[in-house]
C-alpha positions in Angstrom: 0.1 -0.4 0.0 1.0 3.6 -0.8 2.3 5.7 2.0 -1.0 8.1 1.5 -3.3 5.0 1.7 -1.5 3.8 4.8 -2.1 7.4 6.2 -6.1 7.3 5.3 -6.7 3.8 6.8 -5.0 5.1 9.9 -7.0 7.9 10.2 -10.1 6.3 9.3 -9.7 3.5 11.9 -8.4 5.9 14.8 -11.9 7.9 13.8 -14.2 5.2 14.4 -11.9 2.7 16.6 -14.5 2.6 19.5 -18.1 2.5 17.2 -20.0 -0.1 18.5 -23.2 0.6 16.8 -24.5 3.9 14.8 -27.9 5.4 14.6 -28.4 8.1 12.3 -30.5 9.6 9.5 -29.4 8.7 5.8 -26.7 10.6 4.2 -23.3 10.6 3.3 -21.8 9.5 6.9 -24.2 6.2 6.7 -22.6 5.5 3.0 -19.3 5.5 4.6 -20.4 3.7 7.4 -21.7 1.2 5.5 -19.0 0.4 3.0 -15.9 1.0 5.2 -17.3 -0.6 8.4 -20.2 -3.0 7.4 -20.0 -4.8 10.3 -20.9 -2.0 12.4 -24.4 -2.7 13.7 -26.5 0.4 12.4 -30.5 1.9 12.5 -30.7 4.3 9.7 -33.5 6.3 9.5 -34.6 7.5 6.1 -37.4 9.7 4.3 -39.9 7.7 2.7 -40.2 10.0 -0.3 -36.1 9.8 -0.4 -34.6 8.4 -3.7 -32.9 5.5 -2.0 -34.5 2.2 -1.6 -33.5 1.4 1.8 -35.7 -1.3 2.2 -33.9 -3.4 -0.7 -30.2 -1.9 0.6 -31.1 -3.1 4.2 -32.0 -6.9 2.7 -29.0 -6.8 1.0 -26.8 -6.4 3.6 -28.5 -8.4 6.1 -28.5 -11.3 3.7 -24.4 -10.8 3.6 -25.0 -11.0 7.4 -24.7 -7.7 8.7 -27.1 -5.9 11.2 -28.3 -2.9 9.7 -32.2 -2.0 10.1 -33.8 1.1 8.2 -36.7 3.1 9.7 -38.9 5.1 7.6 -40.6 8.4 8.3 -42.5 11.2 6.4 -44.2 14.1 7.4 -47.3 12.4 8.9 -45.0 10.0 10.7 -46.1 10.1 14.8 -42.8 11.0 16.2 -43.3 9.5 19.4 -44.1 6.0 17.7 -41.0 6.8 15.7 -38.7 7.2 18.8 -40.2 4.2 20.4 -39.7 1.9 17.4 -35.9 3.4 17.6 -35.3 2.5 20.7 -36.8 -0.8 20.4 -35.1 -1.4 17.0 -31.6 -0.4 18.7 -31.7 -2.8 21.7 -31.8 -5.5 18.6 -28.5 -4.2 17.5 -26.7 -5.9 20.3 
């Protein structure tokens, strides 16, 4: 590996060294975690009207043995129920 690539990997490993799980809204950071650390369990919140097909992405990753859960929401979502679903789903990560 080139020295530049070794430095990049070292920075990556030090940034995420203690990451045991992730809960976040779908976006760039989600894709970084999925591609660089697919073994880190994740709950991904996504907008039902978005362009990505998170149900398909979740199914593909889970078929490879990775622990990701995707939860859709939109402007009609009851936020209390969404919070409860996030909490219950995050407990399944471990």
